[in-house]
C-alpha positions in Angstrom: 92.4 81.5 85.0 94.0 82.1 81.6 92.0 79.1 80.3 88.8 80.7 81.5 89.6 84.0 79.8 90.5 82.2 76.6 87.2 80.3 76.8 85.4 83.7 77.2 87.1 84.9 74.0 86.3 81.7 72.2 82.6 82.1 73.0 82.7 85.7 71.9 84.2 84.6 68.5 81.6 81.8 68.2 78.8 84.4 68.7 80.4 86.6 66.0 80.7 83.6 63.7 77.0 82.6 64.3 76.0 86.1 63.2 78.4 86.1 60.2 80.4 88.9 61.8 83.9 87.4 61.8 85.9 89.2 59.1 89.1 91.2 59.0 87.2 93.8 56.9 84.7 94.6 59.6 84.5 98.3 60.4 85.4 99.6 63.9 82.3 101.9 63.8 79.1 101.0 65.6 77.0 100.4 62.5 73.8 98.4 62.8 75.3 95.6 60.8 77.9 94.6 63.3 75.8 94.7 66.5 75.4 91.5 68.6 73.1 93.1 71.1 71.8 96.5 72.2 69.9 97.1 75.4 68.9 100.0 77.6 70.1 100.5 81.2 68.7 102.7 84.0 69.4 102.7 87.8 68.2 104.1 91.1 65.1 106.1 90.0 63.8 106.1 93.6 60.4 107.5 92.6 58.2 108.9 95.4 55.9 111.9 95.9 58.2 113.6 98.5 60.3 116.8 98.7 63.9 116.7 97.5 66.5 115.5 100.0 70.2 116.3 99.3 70.8 115.5 95.6 67.7 113.4 95.2 64.7 115.0 93.4 62.1 112.2 93.8 59.1 113.8 92.1 61.0 114.6 88.9 61.8 111.0 88.2 58.5 110.4 86.3 59.6 112.9 83.7 63.1 111.4 83.6 61.7 107.9 83.1 59.5 109.1 80.3 62.6 110.5 78.5 64.4 107.2 79.1 61.6 105.1 77.6 61.1 107.5 74.7 64.8 107.3 73.7 64.8 103.5 74.1 61.8 103.1 71.9 63.3 105.4 69.2 66.6 103.6 69.3 65.0 100.1 69.0 67.0 98.4 71.8 66.3 94.7 72.4 65.3 95.1 76.0 65.5 97.5 78.9 66.9 96.7 82.4 66.4 98.7 85.6 69.1 98.0 88.1 67.0 98.5 91.2 65.8 101.1 93.7 63.0 101.6 91.2 60.8 103.4 93.7 61.1 104.9 97.2 58.9 105.9 100.1 58.0 109.2 101.9 58.6 110.2 105.4 55.3 108.6 106.6 56.3 105.2 105.2 52.7 104.2 104.6 52.3 101.0 102.7 49.4 102.3 100.5 51.4 105.4 99.5 54.5 103.4 98.6 52.4 101.0 96.5 51.0 104.0 94.6 54.6 105.2 93.9 55.4 101.8 92.6 52.4 101.8 90.3 53.2 105.3 89.0 56.8 104.5 88.0 55.9 101.1 86.6 53.2 102.6 84.4 55.9 104.8 82.8 58.4 102.0 82.5 55.7 99.8 80.9 55.5 102.1 77.9 58.7 100.5 76.5 57.7 98.6 73.4 59.6 95.4 74.1 60.8 93.2 76.9 61.6 94.9 80.2 63.2 93.7 83.4 64.0 94.8 87.0 66.6 94.0 89.6 65.3 94.3 93.2 67.0 97.1 95.2 67.1 97.7 98.9 64.7 100.7 98.6 62.3 98.4 96.8 61.7 96.5 100.0 61.4 99.3 102.5 57.8 99.9 103.5 56.5 97.1 101.3 57.6 93.5 101.2 59.5 91.8 98.3 56.4 89.9 97.3 54.4 93.2 97.2 57.1 94.8 95.0 57.3 91.8 92.6 53.5 91.8 92.4 53.5 95.4 91.3 56.0 95.1 88.4 56.4 92.9 85.3 59.5 91.1 84.2 58.7 90.0 80.7 58.1 86.3 80.5 59.0 85.7 84.2 56.8 84.7 87.1 56.0 87.7 89.3 57.2 85.6 92.3 60.8 85.4 91.1 63.3 87.9 92.3 66.2 86.2 90.6 65.8 84.8 87.1 67.3 84.5 83.7 66.3 85.0 80.0 67.9 84.9 76.6 68.5 87.9 74.4 69.6 86.8 70.9 72.6 84.6 71.4 73.3 85.9 74.9 72.1 84.6 78.2 71.2 87.2 80.9 71.1 86.4 84.6 69.4 88.7 87.2 70.5 88.2 90.8 68.9 89.4 94.1 71.1 90.2 97.2 68.3 91.4 99.4 68.6 88.5 101.8 70.0 87.7 105.2 72.7 85.0 105.1 70.1 82.4 106.1 68.0 83.1 103.0 65.2 85.2 104.6 64.1 88.3 102.7 65.1 91.8 103.7 62.3 94.1 104.8 63.4 97.5 105.9 60.5 98.1 108.3 62.6 95.8 110.5 65.9 97.0 111.9 68.3 96.0 109.1 71.8 97.1 108.3 71.8 98.0 104.6 75.4 96.8 104.4 74.3 93.2 105.3 73.4 91.9 101.8 73.9 88.3 100.7 73.3 85.9 97.9 71.9 83.0 99.9 72.7 79.3 99.3 69.4 78.6 97.5 70.2 81.3 94.9 73.8 80.1 94.6 72.6 76.6 93.7 70.2 78.1 91.2 73.0 80.3 89.7 75.4 77.4 89.3 72.8 75.3 87.6 71.6 78.1 85.3 75.2 79.0 84.1 76.0 75.3 83.6 72.8 74.8 81.4 74.0 77.8 79.3 77.7 77.1 79.1 77.9 77.6 75.4 76.5 81.1 75.5 78.1 84.4 76.5 76.5 85.6 79.7 75.6 89.0 81.1 74.8 89.4 84.8 72.7 92.1 86.5 72.5 92.8 90.3 71.5 95.9 92.2 74.4 95.5 94.7 78.0 95.4 93.6 79.5 91.9 93.2 83.0 93.4 93.5 84.8 95.1 96.4 83.2 98.5 96.9 83.8 100.6 100.0 83.0 104.3 100.2 83.1 106.6 103.2 83.9 103.5 105.4 80.6 101.9 104.3 80.3 98.6 102.5 78.2 98.6 99.3 79.2 95.2 98.0 77.5 91.9 98.7 79.0 90.1 101.7 79.8 86.9 99.7 80.8 88.6 96.5 84.0 86.6 96.3 82.1 83.4 96.3 79.9 84.7 93.4 82.9 86.0 91.5 84.5 82.5 91.7 81.3 80.9 90.2 81.2 83.4 87.4 84.9 83.0 86.6 84.9 79.2 86.8 82.3 78.8 84.0 84.4 81.0 81.7 81.4 82.4 79.8 80.5 85.5 81.8 81.3 88.7 80.0 80.1 91.5 82.2 78.2 92.3 85.4 76.0 95.5 85.7 75.0 97.1 89.0 73.2 100.1 90.5 73.0 101.0 94.3 76.1 103.3 94.5 74.9 106.2 92.4 78.4 106.3 91.0 80.1 105.1 87.8 82.9 102.6 88.1 84.3 100.3 85.4 86.5 97.6 86.8 87.8 94.3 85.4 88.4 91.3 87.6 89.9 88.1 86.1 88.6 88.9 82.6 85.0 89.9 83.7 83.9 93.6 83.5 82.1 95.0 86.6 80.1 98.2 85.8 78.1 100.5 88.1 75.8 103.3 86.9 74.7 106.7 88.2 71.3 107.2 89.9 68.5 108.7 87.8 67.0 110.4 90.9 70.0 112.6 91.5 70.2 116.3 90.6 67.4 118.7 89.6 65.8 118.9 86.1 65.5 116.8 83.0 68.9 118.1 81.9 70.4 116.0 84.7 68.8 112.8 83.6 71.1 109.8 83.2 70.8 106.4 81.5 72.7 104.3 79.0 72.6 102.1 76.0 74.9 99.1 76.1 76.2 97.8 72.8 78.0 94.6 72.2 79.7 94.3 68.8 82.8 92.8 67.1 85.0 95.3 69.1 83.7 94.3 72.6 81.3 96.3 74.9 80.4 100.0 74.7 78.4 101.9 77.3 76.9 104.9 75.6 75.8 107.4 78.3 73.0 110.0 78.0 73.3 113.4 79.7 75.1 112.9 83.0 76.1 109.3 82.2 79.5 108.8 80.5 80.7 106.7 77.6 83.0 103.8 78.2 84.5 101.1 75.9 85.7 97.7 77.0 87.4 94.9 75.1 87.6 91.2 75.9 
């Protein structure tokens, strides 16, 4: 495992070298000159035209999304990523209404002036199918039939995974009786993942998945993917994965497992008013990774 961690650091140094950023005189500050990558991150917006329930204020999400996109455009990030549960449904669970909620929130997200991407969340496949969800969104440069995919951002390779599957590879659809704790990365996706990482072995890799790919139990409920240990082993064995970002849990956790950082984010839908919005900018520079939180979201620094 030490060899894999050293390889991760070697790739990081190679990226710095390629950008001319290896120098003992580099500042520790986050000036634009020493940035490797900057991207925007939001999670669990759950937009729907329905009354509040508990901490979730569904109708206020459009205003919160507008603020997120405005800040991302002003800060000139390379891309934005939504970590899933993009929309929700109302109590009637009518397909036509759910599709209208998806259209409304995607229309706001589409105002970002650059590439934008989505993870598929469990609430994205509630009263509409995964195919309907994918047909209603855009992942820049990606076929709208792909729920897991990859793209390059500068010298980094980004992988987006989908755990909304039964173990046998069939899609989740929550109009059926499904246990939300039964999430899996199926064999077909595992084969794709192994191949994709292998083809990009000389690039530092970032991974995004709605469901946690590390052990996460809260209130005796499982939030992690069933076969997360198998996925962790794949990510570790290639020695080029830097960090994994998740939504789903509406909670911030920052955990390191065998040299890889696992990060969860707060839910945008939670708590009333624009003052309780939450989203982040992630910066990768010569010092490592910094998550810069807005409003309810916190700041966090990580080194390799």
